[in-house]
N, C-alpha and C positions, 0 to 999 in steps of 0.2 A: 170477410172468411178471420175466425180468431183462431189460439193454438188450442179451444178446444174440434175445431172440425180434422182436424190431422190426424184426429185418431189412437190419440198420447190420452195415457191412465193416467187415473183421477188426483194419484202423488204426484204426478208428473208437473201435473198445470195446479198444482195449488206451489209448491217450488217455483216455476215462471211468475204465477202473479204476484207471488213476496219477491222477487229482482225488480218487480217495476215491470213485465210488458206485455202490453195483454193484443197486443195483435204483432201479427207475423211475417217475416221481409217476403222478399220476393227471394227471392232463394230458399228461404226457411217454407217457403207455400212450395214450394213444385218441386224436392230435394224431400222434404220426411215423409211425404207418404209411401213413394216405388221405396226407398230406405228399409222403411217396416213393412212394404211386402218384400224384404229381403233380396232384394235386387241388384244387379253393380250399377254405378252412377256416376257419368262423367261432371264433374258441373265446373265449370267456368265462370267469374264473378273474381269482382274489383276488392280488394283489402275496404273493408269497414264494411260491408253490406248483410253482415251476419251469419254469415259461412262458417264459422267455427259452432254453435249453437243447432245447424244444421245436419250436422253428423252425432254429435251429443246426443240430441236428448230424445234421438230414438234409437243407437246403442243403449242407452242406461233402461229402455220398456228393453230391447232386443233381450241383455242380458240382468233382468229381473228375474226369468227362469233358467234354475241351471247352476252349475254349484263346479269352484275352481278348484284344481292340483297343484300341489307342488310343484312349481316351477314350468306349469304348462299355463301360460296366460291363456286367457278363452277369445282376447280381442288385439291387435295391436292399431297404435296410431303413430305413424313416424311424421315427422316435424323437423324441416333442416337446421334447426338453432333452439338452444336453453329457453330463449326467454319464451317464445311458442307455446313449445311441448308445457315451461311452466303455465305457461295462460290457457293451452287443454283444461289441465291439472283443475287447474281454480274452474275452470267451468261444471267437468265434472261434479267437485266439489258442491257447490253453487245450487247446482240443477237436482244430483243425486241426495240429496240432502233427506231424503224419502223411502228412498234403498239404502238397500245391507252391500253395497260392491264393492269391491278391494278396490286397491286402487296403487301399481307400482310407478316411479319420475326414473328411465332410466339417462341421466344426462353426464355431462361431464364435467367436473368443476364440484364437485361433490363427492364425500365417501363412499366410496365401493361398497363397500364392508355393508353400509348399513343396506343399498338395495339388494344385495343378494338375501339379507334377511325375508327384506321382503314379497323379495320370491319363493324363497323357500315357502311363505307360510302359505303362498297361492294368491294369484289374481284373474281377477275379473277383468281388466283395463289394465291396460301398461302402456306407457306415452313413453318414445324414445326417441333421443337421434339417430342415424344412424351408425356413428363412429362406434359410441359408448352400447349397445344393444350385437353389433356382430365381435368389441370384444370379451361380453358377458357368456358372446354364444360360441366363441372357439375356447371358453374356459370351461364350458360344458356346466356353467347357471344356468345357463336357458334352453329349454327345448319348446321346439314353436309346432309342432305337428299335432298341439289341442286347437291353434289356434281357427275360429270358424268366421274369424272377421279382419281385415284390415284395410286401413286411410290410409293414403298416405296424401299429407299436405302438402301446400304450395308447394306443389311435381317442380313447377320451375324454376321456383328460388332450388330446390336441390337438382336441378343440372346446369344451375349458375356456382355450384359448388360446389359438384365432382362429387354429387352420389349418386347420379344414376344407378353404375357400377353396382356399387352397395346393394341398391334396393333391387335390383335383379336378383344377386346371389341371395336376399332375405326373401323373396319370392317362393326362390325354387327350395326352401326349405319351410317353406307354408305347406296343410293340404290342398290340394287340386280341387275339393268341394268347399268352396268358401266363397263368401261376400267381403266384392273390394270395391271401394271408394275413392273414385282421384277428381283431388280438387285443387284449382289452379285456376291462375290468372290470364295466365297465355295459353297456348297449342300451339308450341314450338313443334316442328318434324318428331325429333329425338319423346319429346313426352308422346305423344301421337301414337308412336313404335310400341311406345312402351305401355300405353293402353291396351290396344293392341295384341300381344302378347300377352299379357297379365288379369283381362279383364273380358266375363265372357255375357255377350249380347246389355254392354253395358243403354241405359235410360240417359241421354248426354241435355244438359240440361245448361244455359247459357244466361245471365241477369242481362248482362251489358254489352256490351262490343271491347273486346279485349285488347285491354291496356289502354281504356279511355278516365281521363282523370273526372274526380268527381264535381259534379256544375255548381255545387255547393258553393266550390272552393273558389277564389278570385286569386287569382296568378299574375306574380309581377315580375320580372326578369330587370335586375339592379344594376346599373353598368359602374364599372367603377374597378378606381385605380388594385389592381389585387396588396399591393405598399399599406390603401386604408383601408383594408375589408373592416377589421374589428371596431373603429371610428364611425363606421357606415353604418355596424349592428345594433350598438350603441344606441346612436339620435332613433333607427328603424324602431328598437325598444320602448325610446322616451316617446317619440313621437304615437306613437301602435296604442289603440289599447288592449296588451298586452295580457293577458289575463295565465296564462299559464303556453308557454313553448318550450319546439324541440325544436334544437338546434344541429343538423347534423354536417358531419366536415367527412375528408374521403380519408385522413388517417388519423391512426391513434393518438402522433403526436401533434396532431393539431385538434383533437380532442380536448386531449390535457393541458397542454401550453394556454386553448382558447377559455377554455377554463378558469384557468386561473387567475389569468386577465379580466373573465368577470366580475370575479371574484374582489378582486384587487380594488374595482371598480365601483364596489359594493354592489352590484345585483346576489341575488337569490339563485349562484348556477350550484349545480351535477354533473357531475358526466358520469356514460357507461360507454367504453370500448373492449374488445375480447381480453385486450390482455387484467383486465382483472378478473378473481375468482369471482364464483357464483355466488355465496354472504357475501359479497361488497355489492356486485353490482344490483339483486335483488335487495341490499339496502339504498341502495342509490335511489332505484325506484322509487318503492314503500316511502322516501321523502320527496320524492315526486307529488308521486298517489294522496298522501297530504296534505300537500302544497304547501313542506314546510322549506324548500324551493321551489320555484318559482321558471324555471330555465333549468333545460334538462341537456349539455354536449353528449352525444350520441356518433355514435359510426355508422356504416352502414346495419353493422350484427344486430341492430335491436329495431330497425327500419320495420319492418315489416313484425316487430313483435310484441310493440307497444300497445296499448291498449287503456286506456288511459281519460273516462269524460270529461269533455268541456275544455280543452287543446285548442287553445282561441288559436293558433299561428305557426306554423315552420318555418325556417329559415332554411337557403341550403347556403352553406358559409361557404362549401366548394361546389359548383358545379357538378351533379352523379357521371360521373360516364359511361356507368349501364342507362338507356333507355328506359325501361322497367322500372329501373329504380328508383327514377323521379316520381315517375305516379308511387308506388309506395313508401315513397316519402310523405310528399304529398296528403297523401289519405291519411297523418296520423290526424288530423282535424276537419273538419268538416264531416263527421261520424254522427252515425243517425240522424240527419232530418239537420244537425244543424248546420253552421255557416264558422267559416272559415278564411284564411289565409297565407300567402303562400308566396315566401318573396325568394328568389335563388340568385344570389350574385356572380354576373359572369363576369369577365377581363378577353383580351385579345386572344388569350388561347383557349374562351369558351367553346368559339364555333361551330368547330363539325359537330363537338359532343350536344349544342343548344337545336342544330337543323335536325338530327335525328329524333330525343327528344319532340318538337314541333312536331315532325312526318308520321312520332307511332302516338304523340296525342291524336292530331291531326288535327290540329290550329294553330296559329298561329297566338304567340307570350304576346301580353306588352311592357316592352320597356321602358326604364326610364333610367334616369340618370343622376345620379347623386351624388351633389358638391360639397363634399365635410368641411363644418365649417370650421373655421382659425382654432377657438377654443372648444373642439369637441374631444382632439385628441386628450385631451388629462382633461379630469374632473378639478382639480386645486391645480396650484402650482406645487413641483415637487420641494420639501428645503435642502437650503447647497449643502454643497454633501461640503461631509466636514473634512476642514483641513488637516494631514501628521503635520507635528507640533516639531516648530526649523532642528534638523541633527543641530546638537553641540558643538561646535567647530573645536578643534584640541587647540591647544596650544600653537604656535606657531612660534619657529626661532628668528630673535630680530633680527631682522632686517638690515643693513648696511643703511646709512646717509645718503648713500647714490642708488640704489636700490629703488629706496620709499620714493626718490623723486620720481623713477625713468617708471615704477609701478606707478604713482600719485596720474602721472602723464597719460601713462596709457587708459588709468578710470574717467579722464575727463574724455579722451574723443571715440572708446567705446560705452554706446550707448547699451541702453540700461536692459535684461534684455525682457520682453515680455512675458506674463503671467502665463503660465503654464495653462490652467483653464481659459485662460483669453485665445490660445491656442488652439486646444483641442476642443468642440464641441461638444458637448454631452451627448451620447448615443442615444436616440428613444431607441428604448424596449419596447416598444409593437413594431419598428417599423424592418421590411427586411434586406435594406437594400443595404449601402456602409461597408466596411471596413471588414472582411471576410476570411483574416490572414494570422497568423499569432497573438495573441493577446500582449499587447506593451505593454511594460512593467508600471509606467505609470497609469494603467484603467485598472492593474490588478486588485483595486477596493469594490466591493460591489455597490449599483447605486440604487442610492433605498427604490422602493417602491411606491 
């Protein structure tokens, strides 16, 4: 089956062909025809299956006929993260280049004034995160009474992030006579309840078992000492044929520290996490897509929002806290029929998390033990730390002969003090254990990395 068999317009088929796609994916084959027929839809599909195009393509043809009005978007797409919203916007620009459709992107981290100006002109497609949409709605900048098509994307992720109450409120502001499309990787009970409440006789599509891992991805669990994770990561990067890799961490602080460590060791690394503003995040993503950095250290805020071709590896520097996040993290590789590898570092504290992951995906993941080479901790010996010049001693009063004799005797009996550097081993900048109290005065000089 080709895209031409799905009932799409000639202009849209031309844009799809120019984008390099010739054959629709399973979710696209099953979803596009009923969406064009204006039916409600529930689509269950894992990440990397072409889900975004399965609603973007028919929406472009549906919205080709009609006119937008100020502050009244004709369609609304809800996304859980800024990255996913930006990705959907890119899809509309790519596939809709031969249609005169207007679009607005409502996300946090960018100027609200520019977004309001776009809404004032009228938009055919409004792509938004729930928080920013509710903010502008309460300010009176948006009217949803003219919205005839609603897409709720990544519904299970919306649930994890606590957005379901916002989505329910948004749905009450929309016309009852509308088309609603809901997409999710899994269908937990709260999402099923949401679908039953706001969708009318929906067609259900499931292209793979819920939360199943991509069979094109080779998965490994790497048993490692928590204090040696960085050394093991560097060894794996060097040993594997890494083209581009995404390295996931559970905490934003870990993302920042790991990215700095990789750069210190000569790797081309970037970072993306929730504390960065949107322009900075987009800039890092652009460097990654261009290949100027080939290692991107990320928090879970990016796990479902990155669509970069050719990611050969995923490294879970921290085992994910939620089993669903594991599927979405490793789904950044092995996309569009390509193969990929996923390595997850596990410590003795990760036993329960791994059991939950293996239960969810229905398979045991092969375990490998990794021993760190002695020379792997640092790529080169550090230069000796510069010693402070000895303090100039102040002139002392001349001592009496008797006192000089006693002092000389004491010096002969008392052994010379051991050099300070010999008593205090330098702290490994990568270690997680050791002294955790106030910094002693003799260590106040920062070690060169």
